[in-house]
C-alpha positions in Angstrom: 7.5 65.0 47.6 4.4 66.4 46.0 2.1 63.6 45.0 1.1 65.3 41.9 4.6 65.6 40.7 5.2 62.0 41.5 2.1 60.9 39.4 3.4 63.1 36.6 6.7 61.3 36.7 5.0 58.0 36.7 2.9 59.0 33.7 6.0 60.1 31.8 7.9 56.9 32.5 5.0 54.7 31.3 5.0 56.3 27.8 6.3 53.8 25.2 8.4 56.7 23.7 10.1 57.1 27.1 10.9 53.4 27.2 12.6 53.5 23.8 14.6 56.6 24.6 16.0 55.1 27.8 16.7 51.9 25.9 18.7 54.0 23.4 20.7 55.5 26.3 21.4 52.0 27.7 22.5 50.6 24.4 25.4 53.2 24.5 26.8 51.5 27.6 25.8 47.9 26.9 29.4 46.7 26.3 30.8 48.4 29.4 30.9 46.7 32.8 31.6 49.9 34.8 32.6 53.4 33.8 34.4 56.2 35.6 32.7 59.3 36.7 34.0 61.2 33.8 32.8 58.6 31.3 29.4 58.5 33.0 29.1 62.2 32.8 30.1 62.3 29.3 27.7 59.5 28.2 24.6 61.4 29.5 25.8 65.0 29.0 26.1 65.8 32.8 28.9 67.5 34.8 30.9 65.5 37.2 29.9 67.9 39.9 26.2 67.1 39.2 26.9 63.4 39.7 28.8 64.1 43.0 25.8 66.3 44.2 23.3 63.5 43.3 25.5 61.0 45.2 25.4 63.1 48.4 21.7 63.5 48.1 21.4 59.7 47.9 20.1 59.5 44.4 23.2 57.8 43.0 25.3 55.1 44.7 28.6 54.5 42.6 31.1 51.9 43.6 34.4 52.9 45.2 37.8 51.2 44.6 38.6 52.1 48.2 36.0 53.0 50.9 35.2 56.8 50.9 38.4 57.8 48.9 38.6 55.4 46.0 37.7 56.2 42.4 34.1 56.2 41.7 32.9 53.5 39.3 29.4 53.4 37.9 28.0 49.9 37.2 25.1 49.1 34.9 22.5 49.7 37.7 23.8 53.2 38.2 24.0 53.9 34.5 20.3 53.0 34.2 19.4 55.5 36.9 21.4 58.1 34.9 19.5 57.1 31.6 16.2 57.7 33.5 17.4 61.0 35.1 18.5 62.3 31.7 15.1 61.6 30.2 13.2 63.2 33.0 15.4 66.4 32.9 14.9 66.6 29.1 11.2 66.4 29.8 11.4 69.4 32.1 11.5 67.9 35.5 14.0 69.6 37.9 16.6 67.3 39.6 15.2 68.1 43.0 11.8 66.5 42.0 13.3 63.2 41.0 12.6 60.7 43.9 15.4 58.8 45.4 13.9 55.5 44.5 13.6 56.3 40.9 15.0 52.9 39.9 12.4 51.0 41.9 9.8 53.2 40.5 11.0 52.5 37.0 10.9 48.7 37.5 7.6 48.7 39.2 6.1 50.2 36.1 7.1 47.3 34.0 9.7 48.3 31.3 12.6 45.8 30.8 15.6 47.0 32.7 19.3 46.9 31.6 20.1 44.0 33.7 16.7 42.2 33.2 17.1 41.4 29.6 14.2 41.1 27.3 12.8 44.1 25.4 10.7 47.1 25.9 7.7 45.3 25.1 8.0 43.1 28.2 6.6 46.0 30.2 3.3 45.9 28.1 2.9 42.2 28.0 4.7 40.9 31.0 2.9 39.4 33.9 4.9 41.7 36.5 3.7 44.8 34.5 0.2 43.7 34.4 0.2 43.0 38.0 1.7 46.4 39.1 -0.1 48.8 36.8 -3.0 50.7 38.3 -6.3 49.9 36.6 -6.7 53.5 35.2 -3.1 53.5 33.9 -3.7 50.1 32.3 -6.8 51.5 30.6 -4.9 54.5 29.3 -2.1 52.3 28.2 -4.3 49.9 26.2 -6.1 52.8 24.6 -3.0 54.5 23.3 -1.8 51.3 21.6 -5.1 50.6 19.9 -4.6 53.4 17.3 -1.5 51.6 15.8 -3.2 48.2 15.9 -6.1 49.5 14.1 -4.2 51.6 11.6 -1.7 48.8 10.9 -4.5 46.2 10.2 -6.3 48.7 7.9 -3.2 49.9 6.0 -1.9 46.3 5.4 -5.5 45.2 4.4 -6.0 47.9 2.1 -2.5 47.5 0.6 -3.0 43.8 -0.1 -6.4 44.5 -1.8 -4.8 47.1 -4.0 -1.8 44.9 -4.9 -3.6 41.5 -5.3 -6.1 41.4 -8.1 -7.1 37.7 -7.6 -7.9 36.9 -4.0 -11.1 34.9 -4.5 -9.5 31.5 -4.1 -6.0 32.5 -2.8 -4.2 34.4 -0.1 -1.4 36.8 0.1 0.8 38.6 2.7 2.8 41.8 3.0 6.0 41.8 5.2 7.6 44.8 6.7 11.1 44.1 8.1 11.9 46.2 11.3 15.5 46.6 10.1 16.3 47.0 6.4 18.7 44.4 5.1 22.3 45.6 4.9 23.4 43.4 2.0 22.5 46.1 -0.6 20.3 43.8 -2.6 16.9 45.1 -1.9 16.1 44.9 -5.7 16.6 41.2 -5.8 13.7 38.8 -5.1 14.3 36.7 -2.0 13.7 33.0 -1.6 11.1 31.9 0.8 13.7 30.0 2.8 15.6 33.1 3.5 12.9 35.0 5.2 14.2 34.2 8.7 17.3 36.2 8.0 15.2 39.5 8.0 14.7 39.2 11.7 11.7 40.8 13.4 9.0 41.7 10.9 5.5 43.0 10.9 3.2 40.8 8.8 -0.3 41.3 7.5 -1.7 38.0 6.0 -4.9 38.2 4.0 -6.8 34.9 4.0 -9.4 33.5 1.3 -12.3 35.2 3.1 -10.4 38.6 3.2 -9.9 38.4 6.8 -6.5 40.0 7.8 -4.1 38.4 10.5 -1.8 41.0 11.9 1.2 39.8 14.0 4.8 40.6 14.9 7.2 37.7 14.1 10.8 37.4 15.4 12.0 35.2 12.5 9.3 34.6 9.8 9.4 31.2 8.1 7.2 28.7 6.2 6.5 25.1 6.9 6.5 24.5 3.1 8.6 27.3 1.5 8.2 25.9 -2.0 4.4 26.8 -1.9 5.2 30.6 -2.0 7.1 33.2 -3.8 8.6 36.3 -2.3 9.2 39.6 -4.2 10.0 43.1 -3.3 7.4 46.0 -3.6 8.6 47.2 -7.0 6.5 49.3 -9.5 6.5 48.5 -13.2 9.6 50.0 -14.7 11.5 50.4 -11.5 14.8 48.6 -10.9 15.3 49.4 -7.2 12.7 49.3 -4.5 12.2 52.3 -2.2 11.7 50.3 0.9 12.3 46.8 2.2 8.6 45.8 1.9 8.1 42.2 0.6 5.1 40.6 -0.8 4.3 37.0 -0.3 1.9 35.1 -2.6 1.2 31.5 -3.5 3.6 30.3 -6.2 0.7 29.7 -8.7 -0.9 33.1 -8.2 -1.2 35.4 -11.1 0.9 38.6 -11.5 0.2 41.5 -9.1 -1.2 45.0 -9.7 2.2 46.9 -9.5 1.3 50.0 -11.5 3.1 53.1 -10.4 0.2 54.9 -8.8 -0.7 51.8 -6.8 2.7 51.1 -5.5 3.3 54.7 -4.6 0.0 54.9 -2.8 0.9 51.6 -0.8 4.3 53.0 0.1 2.9 56.1 1.5 0.4 54.3 3.4 3.1 52.0 5.0 5.4 54.8 5.8 4.0 55.6 9.2 4.5 52.0 10.3 8.2 52.1 9.3 8.5 55.4 11.2 7.3 53.7 14.4 9.3 50.5 14.0 11.0 51.2 17.3 7.7 50.8 19.1 6.5 47.6 17.2 7.2 45.4 20.3 5.0 47.7 22.4 2.1 48.2 20.0 1.9 44.6 18.5 3.1 42.2 21.2 0.5 39.7 22.1 -1.5 41.1 25.1 -5.1 39.7 25.1 -5.5 40.6 28.8 -5.6 44.3 27.7 -8.1 43.8 24.7 -10.3 46.9 24.1 -13.8 46.8 22.7 -14.1 50.2 21.2 -17.5 51.9 20.9 -18.5 55.5 20.7 -21.9 57.2 21.2 -22.4 59.4 18.1 -23.4 62.1 17.7 -25.0 62.8 21.1 -21.8 62.6 22.8 -18.1 61.7 22.3 -15.2 61.2 24.5 -12.7 63.9 23.3 -9.9 61.5 24.1 -10.8 59.0 21.5 -7.3 57.9 20.7 -8.1 56.1 17.4 -10.1 58.9 15.8 -8.0 61.7 16.9 -4.9 59.7 16.2 -6.0 59.1 12.7 -6.4 62.8 12.2 -2.8 63.2 13.4 -1.6 60.4 11.1 -3.1 62.3 8.1 -1.1 65.3 8.9 2.0 63.2 9.2 1.2 61.4 5.8 1.2 64.8 4.1 5.0 65.1 4.7 7.0 68.2 5.5 8.3 71.3 3.7 12.0 72.0 3.1 11.8 74.1 6.2 10.6 71.1 8.3 7.0 72.3 8.7 4.0 70.1 8.1 2.7 70.5 4.5 -0.9 70.1 5.8 -1.9 72.0 8.8 -5.1 70.5 10.3 -7.5 67.7 9.8 -11.0 67.3 11.2 -13.8 64.8 11.1 -17.2 66.5 11.0 -20.5 64.7 11.4 -24.1 66.0 11.4 -25.5 66.6 14.9 -28.8 65.3 13.7 -28.7 63.3 10.5 -32.5 63.4 10.2 -32.5 67.3 10.0 -33.2 68.8 6.5 -30.0 69.2 4.6 -29.9 73.0 4.7 -30.3 72.9 8.5 -27.7 70.4 9.6 -25.3 71.5 12.2 -21.9 69.8 12.0 -20.1 68.6 15.1 -16.3 68.2 15.1 -16.0 64.6 16.3 -12.2 64.3 15.9 -9.3 66.7 14.9 -5.6 66.8 14.8 -3.5 68.4 17.6 -3.2 71.9 15.9 -6.8 72.2 14.8 -8.7 75.4 15.9 -11.6 73.1 16.8 -12.1 71.0 19.9 -13.3 67.3 19.5 -16.7 66.7 20.7 -17.3 70.4 21.5 -17.0 72.5 18.4 -20.2 73.0 16.4 -20.3 74.6 13.0 -23.6 76.1 11.8 -25.0 75.8 8.3 -23.4 77.8 5.7 -23.6 76.7 2.0 -20.4 78.6 1.2 -18.4 76.3 3.4 -16.8 73.5 1.5 -17.5 70.8 4.1 -21.3 71.6 4.0 -21.1 71.1 0.3 -19.1 67.9 0.5 -21.8 66.4 2.9 -24.4 66.5 0.1 -22.0 65.8 -2.8 -20.8 62.5 -4.3 -17.3 63.9 -5.1 -14.3 64.8 -3.2 -14.1 68.7 -3.2 -10.8 70.3 -3.7 -10.1 74.0 -3.2 -6.6 74.8 -4.6 -6.9 78.3 -3.6 -9.0 78.9 -0.5 -10.9 82.1 0.5 -11.5 82.9 4.1 -15.2 82.6 3.8 -14.9 79.0 2.4 -14.3 77.6 5.9 -15.8 78.4 9.2 -13.3 78.7 12.2 -10.2 79.2 10.0 -10.8 83.0 10.2 -9.3 82.5 13.6 -6.0 82.2 11.8 -5.8 85.3 9.5 -1.9 84.9 9.3 -2.5 81.6 7.5 -4.0 83.4 4.5 -1.2 85.8 3.7 -0.3 83.5 0.8 -3.7 81.9 0.6 -4.5 78.3 1.4 -6.0 75.1 0.1 -8.3 72.4 1.5 -9.9 69.1 0.7 -13.2 67.9 1.9 -14.1 64.2 1.5 -17.6 62.8 2.0 -17.5 59.7 4.3 -19.7 56.7 3.7 -21.7 58.0 0.8 -21.1 55.1 -1.6 -24.6 53.7 -1.0 -26.5 56.6 0.8 -26.2 59.9 2.6 -22.8 60.7 3.8 -22.0 59.8 7.5 -19.7 62.9 7.8 -16.9 64.9 6.1 -13.1 64.5 6.4 -11.6 68.0 6.1 -7.9 68.7 5.6 -6.5 72.2 5.4 -3.0 73.5 4.3 -1.6 77.0 4.7 -0.3 77.1 1.2 -2.1 77.1 -2.2 -2.2 74.0 -4.3 -0.8 71.8 -1.5 -2.6 68.6 -2.7 -1.5 66.6 -5.6 -3.3 63.8 -7.4 -1.4 61.3 -5.3 -2.3 63.2 -2.2 -6.0 62.9 -3.2 -5.6 59.2 -3.6 -4.1 58.9 -0.2 -6.8 61.0 1.4 -9.5 58.9 -0.2 -7.9 55.8 1.3 -7.6 57.3 4.7 -11.3 58.4 4.3 -12.2 54.7 3.8 -10.3 53.7 7.0 -12.1 56.4 9.0 -15.4 55.2 7.6 -14.7 51.7 8.5 -14.2 52.7 12.2 -17.4 54.8 12.1 -19.4 51.9 10.7 -17.8 49.6 13.4 -19.0 52.1 16.2 -22.4 52.4 14.7 -22.9 48.6 14.3 -21.9 48.1 17.9 -24.3 50.9 19.2 -27.1 49.2 17.1 -26.3 45.8 18.6 -26.3 47.2 22.2 -29.8 48.7 21.9 -32.7 47.1 23.8 -30.7 45.4 26.6 -33.4 46.2 29.1 -36.0 44.7 26.9 -33.8 41.7 26.5 -34.2 40.9 30.2 -37.9 41.5 30.2 -38.8 39.6 27.0 -35.8 37.4 26.0 -37.7 35.8 23.1 -38.4 39.2 21.3 -35.4 40.1 19.2 -37.1 43.0 17.3 -39.0 45.2 19.7 -41.3 46.4 16.9 -43.1 43.0 17.1 -43.4 42.9 20.9 -47.2 43.3 20.8 -47.7 40.1 18.9 -47.4 36.6 20.3 -44.5 34.5 19.0 -44.3 31.1 17.2 -42.7 29.8 20.4 -45.9 30.9 22.3 -48.1 29.2 19.6 -46.3 25.9 20.0 -46.4 26.1 23.8 -50.2 27.1 23.9 -51.1 24.3 21.3 -49.1 21.6 23.2 -50.6 22.7 26.5 -54.0 22.3 25.1 -53.3 19.0 23.6 -51.8 17.9 27.0 -55.0 18.8 28.7 -56.9 16.5 26.1 -54.5 13.8 27.0 -55.0 14.1 30.7 -58.8 14.4 30.4 -59.0 11.3 28.2 -56.8 9.3 30.5 -58.8 10.3 33.6 -61.9 9.2 31.8 -60.6 5.7 31.5 -59.1 5.5 28.0 -56.2 3.3 28.8 -54.8 3.5 25.4 -53.9 7.2 25.6 -52.9 6.9 29.3 -50.4 4.0 28.6 -48.9 5.7 25.6 -48.5 9.2 27.0 -47.5 8.7 30.6 -43.9 10.0 30.0 -45.4 13.0 28.0 -47.6 13.8 31.0 -44.6 13.9 33.2 -42.8 16.2 30.8 -45.7 18.5 30.6 -46.6 18.6 34.3 -44.5 21.6 35.2 -45.5 23.5 32.2 -49.2 23.0 32.9 -48.8 24.0 36.5 -47.0 27.3 35.8 -49.5 28.3 33.0 -52.4 28.7 35.3 -52.8 32.5 36.1 -52.0 33.1 39.8 -54.8 35.6 40.1 -57.4 32.9 39.8 -58.8 30.9 42.9 -57.2 27.6 43.5 -60.6 26.0 43.7 -61.1 26.5 39.9 -60.8 23.4 37.8 -57.2 23.5 36.2 -58.4 22.4 32.8 -61.1 25.1 32.6 -58.6 27.7 33.9 -56.1 26.8 31.2 -58.7 27.0 28.5 -59.8 30.4 29.7 -56.2 31.6 29.6 -55.7 30.3 26.0 -58.9 31.4 24.4 -60.5 34.6 25.9 -62.8 34.7 22.9 -65.2 32.3 24.5 -66.1 31.4 28.1 -64.2 28.6 29.9 -65.4 25.2 29.3 -64.7 21.8 27.6 -63.0 22.1 24.3 -65.4 21.0 21.5 -63.6 22.5 18.4 -60.2 24.1 17.7 -60.0 26.6 14.9 -56.7 28.0 13.5 -56.6 30.7 10.7 -53.3 31.1 9.0 -52.5 34.3 7.1 -49.8 35.2 4.7 -49.0 38.4 2.6 -49.2 37.9 -1.2 -46.3 38.9 -3.6 -43.7 39.3 -0.9 -40.8 38.6 -3.3 -42.1 41.5 -5.6 -42.3 43.9 -2.8 -38.8 43.1 -1.6 -37.4 43.5 -5.1 -39.1 46.8 -5.7 -39.0 48.4 -2.2 -36.5 46.4 -0.1 -36.6 44.1 2.8 -37.4 46.8 5.3 -40.7 47.7 3.4 -41.9 44.1 3.8 -40.9 44.2 7.5 -42.8 47.4 8.2 -45.8 46.3 6.1 -46.1 43.0 8.1 -46.2 45.0 11.3 -48.9 47.3 9.9 -51.0 44.3 8.8 -50.6 42.7 12.2 -51.7 45.9 13.9 -54.8 46.0 11.7 -55.8 42.5 12.5 -55.6 43.3 16.2 -58.0 46.2 15.6 -60.4 44.0 13.7 -60.4 41.1 16.2 -59.5 42.4 19.6 -60.5 39.3 21.6 -58.1 36.7 20.0 -54.6 35.3 20.1 -52.6 36.5 17.2 -49.2 34.9 16.7 -46.5 36.3 14.3 -44.8 33.4 12.7 -42.2 34.6 10.2 -42.1 36.7 7.0 -45.6 37.9 6.4 -47.3 35.0 8.2 -49.7 35.1 11.1 -51.8 32.5 13.0 -55.0 33.1 14.9 -56.2 30.5 17.6 -59.9 30.3 18.2 -62.0 28.0 20.5 -65.5 26.5 20.3 -66.7 28.2 17.0 -68.1 26.6 14.0 -66.3 26.0 10.7 -68.7 28.5 9.1 -68.0 31.2 11.7 -64.2 30.7 11.2 -64.7 31.1 7.4 -66.6 34.3 7.9 -63.8 35.7 10.1 -61.2 34.8 7.5 -63.3 36.4 4.6 -63.8 39.6 6.8 -60.0 39.8 7.4 -59.2 39.3 3.7 -61.5 42.2 2.7 -60.3 44.5 5.7 -56.6 43.9 4.8 -57.0 44.4 1.1 -56.0 48.1 0.9 -52.9 50.4 0.2 -50.4 50.7 3.0 -47.9 53.5 3.6 -44.7 52.2 5.1 -41.3 53.6 6.0 -38.3 52.7 3.7 -35.5 53.9 6.0 -34.7 52.5 9.3 -33.9 54.8 12.1 -30.3 54.5 13.3 -29.2 55.0 16.8 -27.3 58.1 15.5 -30.6 59.8 14.6 -32.3 62.2 17.0 -35.7 61.9 15.0 -37.2 59.1 13.0 -37.0 59.4 9.2 -40.0 60.7 7.2 -39.3 58.8 4.1 -42.3 56.5 3.2 -43.9 55.1 0.2 -47.4 53.7 -0.5 -47.7 50.1 -1.3 -50.8 49.8 -3.5 -53.0 46.7 -3.9 -51.7 44.8 -1.0 -53.6 41.5 -0.4 -53.4 38.5 1.8 -54.4 34.8 1.5 -55.7 32.9 4.4 -56.0 29.2 5.4 -58.8 27.9 7.7 -58.6 24.6 9.5 -60.8 23.1 12.3 -60.4 20.1 14.5 -63.2 18.4 16.5 -62.4 17.3 20.0 -62.8 13.7 18.9 -60.4 14.2 15.9 -57.6 15.7 18.4 -58.1 12.7 20.7 -57.8 10.3 17.7 -54.6 12.0 16.6 -53.2 11.8 20.2 -54.0 8.0 20.3 -52.4 7.5 16.9 -49.1 9.1 17.9 -49.1 7.8 21.5 -46.2 5.5 20.8 -44.2 8.0 18.8 -40.4 7.8 19.5 -40.2 11.5 19.9 -43.1 13.2 21.5 -46.9 12.7 21.0 -47.6 16.4 21.4 -44.9 17.4 19.0 -46.0 15.1 16.3 -49.6 16.2 16.6 -48.6 19.8 16.6 -46.4 19.3 13.6 -49.3 17.6 11.8 -51.6 20.7 12.5 -49.0 23.1 11.3 -48.5 21.0 8.1 -52.2 21.4 7.3 -51.8 25.2 7.6 -48.8 25.3 5.3 -50.8 23.2 2.8 -53.6 25.6 2.8 -51.5 28.7 2.4 -49.5 27.0 -0.4 -52.8 26.2 -2.2 -53.7 29.8 -1.8 -50.5 30.9 -3.5 -51.2 28.4 -6.3 -54.7 30.0 -6.7 -53.1 33.5 -7.2 -53.6 34.9 -3.6 -56.2 37.2 -2.3 -58.4 34.2 -1.3 -59.5 32.1 1.6 -58.7 28.3 1.5 -60.6 26.3 4.0 -60.7 22.6 5.2 -63.6 20.7 3.5 -65.4 18.5 6.0 -67.5 16.9 3.2 -64.4 15.2 1.8 -62.5 12.4 3.6 -59.1 13.1 4.7 -56.4 11.7 2.2 -54.5 9.8 4.8 -53.4 10.7 8.4 -51.2 13.5 7.3 -53.2 15.2 4.6 -56.5 17.1 4.7 -58.7 18.2 1.8 -58.9 21.9 1.3 -61.1 24.1 -1.1 -61.2 27.7 -2.2 -64.1 29.7 -0.8 -65.9 32.1 -3.0 -65.9 35.8 -1.9 -68.6 36.8 0.4 -69.6 39.6 2.7 -68.2 39.5 6.2 -69.7 39.2 9.6 
């Protein structure tokens, strides 16, 4: 047999719809043990001669009441074969192409057999199915079920948000029975104790935090039924519900929003779920082994087989309903997005990212060039849904390929997607062959479907954003935002400072200071590995380790014994005002610009970015006066207007945005502190017996001094330099005395 035909048959048999059809055939014979050849032929619309021919070929093996001559009897295993053969013939496969081992092939693909019990969903979630499915087929199977899982969660989520007005401190659920109750009492509220009688039901449970739990339950029940109340989905003024949907809310919850437009909208949104109720077991059975993490690269490329987006386009067509003649009321649906969102509005080319089956466009390939007369180009820059009850051919590009559709005119709706708080992500476009094909209820439904599509697009974009910079993550795991990679981090400041303090500990101990040595022996052991790894490998091994480390830490001066340690802290003034007026991103970009300017002013220094708008500079063996002069020079150099970007570039943008604003009168405040070698050794001795870490305690004390200086600068109104005052005695072991310096010229 041709391998391609066999692969095609395998693919057909793996479709959930095929499983359900064959289950339907098998249900016809579920109460019969064996049947005659005439009954078997009649059950599946074959002739008796066809069954005899297939028996001669070896495809069928009926039982005989007597060997060779007895009456043929078809047991359940043979009836199962006939059900599969009937479905394959209906799908267009010739009988001669059906393999003789069709029953084995059917069971190897996983669906539950007539004899095996269970249900059709066993083929998706069962271990046997999982073990036998080829990897590429499992991927395709999981991808196809994702559409319904996504749509069901979105539909039930939006339905509950529409119906329940008070969910801030409560929860609610919507329940869809697979089979409508046959007691004729849909209009009567049901008691919570009676829910299990409904049988298999699809449930969406919205929790306090507005997270939705979606699950299929064979017999829904409560642990404490008296805590809830159950009522049908019944609009105000209605006496009989249109479907078996039930609402479950806490007994003390206020009344629901059951206005007619809301209830009608919810019913239409849930209708596709009832339409596919036969496949619920397949779509919603637990199957975490096949979980899909959806992500799409927009707009540079898209997989045209995106089952969720393209499936949503088909669902929108189905939601439009049918004409009395049985045709779809709406003809095609497309999702269009700018190829380059950063392009000027009048020059944006639209890419068709998803479309329904009968669209004239192709997902991921069709491009529509700018034309202001086209309704979807207008919608891309419009805060309104655009409706054309009578559509001219020139209103829509590509539709001129269907001139026959405009014999009686046409109508269309274009909905901007994601424009509630900024530029639209794209446009959802729905076209109908007839005029005035969209009612007000239709527009509500399309707006809701637009939100569902938008949620998926934002999910894709968020995942693309999160996956950026993976290569940099390996090179520099401490750098989360690559725009600050040229600055040293707070982690590096702590490491550098503690390494320097550890050198002082070691030098003091080697000089014979028993107090330091005895109190910090454990700390020396903890720091030993760090000190050895910090020495640059390019330096000769004969160089003194202490001098090498100081050279590495402070390139501003030559290597040598540490006499003074100066630290300058810098913070941007009026940060809260900048954020309130321009946004958090403006402060982020301003901080980056200030850091770059500091690096241009002081090339030979170690600049650490701490957080917010705060930086530290670490300097060695300079006087306090010199440190003060550097701080004054920086204050004057940084006091100037800055032009910063207000829009962050998205991974969807081909070019960076050009939107910027000038921030006038930006100023900074600086704190200067200096420690003599003797003072640092004194602090190390003071905290030698600390229960935590001597180095950590001294480092924390130094950072506390910097915070004190910057806080004093903020109290002084900013745009100033606050310096340690060596003329005043320290006010205790943890507090130094700081004063404000008068403005002076720089270096």
